[in-house]
N, C-alpha and C positions, 0 to 999 in steps of 0.2 A: 491434618493433612500435607501431603507431597508439596514436595517444590522439582521441580519438572522444564529441560530446558529440549528445545529444539534441536539435532541429530547433524539440519546442516545445513548454512544458508540455503537464508533467505532473502534473492532478490527479487525486486517489487519495478514495475514500471508506477511513478508516481507523481501527478500533479496538481501544483494547486493552486486549490481556487481565487480567483479576483473579483467574483459576482455568485449573486443567487446563483445556483443552479443548480437542477432538479437530472439525477441519476436513476436505472432502472436499476437494483440490486436482486440480492434470493430472496428478498425481502419483502419489493413493490417497489414502488418509484422513496426512491431521499432526497431530502436538499444536500446541499452543499450549502454551505453557507464562504463565507471570503473570510479567506488564514484555513479550511480547510481544507484537507490533501484529499481527494481522490488515489485507490490506490488499485492500480488491475490486478489482476492474481490469473493462475497457472492453467486458469479456464480460460481465462478474460471476464476472472464475475467480478466485480466492484467493489465495494467499500469503500465509505464516508471514515476519516476522523481524525479529528483535531490538531490543532498546530500541537498547542504541547502534547502528547501523549504521541505523533508524528518523531517531534530529537527530540525526544525519552527512544527513543526504541530502533530506531535509522542515522541512517549515516548514506551522503554521498560518498559515493564510491567512480574514481574513473574505466570504461569501459573498456576494459579487453579479452582477451579471450580465455574463460578458462575452465577447466574441466572440475572447478569448484562446485555445487551448491548448480541452479537452474535455474538458470536465464526466465522469469518470471513474466510475459504477461505483453509478449511478440514474440 
């Protein structure tokens, strides 16, 4: 097995759930639980990740205009 990484930064909009929430994803309707993160991607697709994965994978950044990467979600 080989290891790969993305070629460009992945910028996403993410919201942490405070209460159980149903969302529509590409895989159908899914339930997000308190502490989970709802991530909105490039084509407005949504997916849910648990807090532990989110904390290992994503870091907050102050928003500023940049030509690096693409802003996902909005």
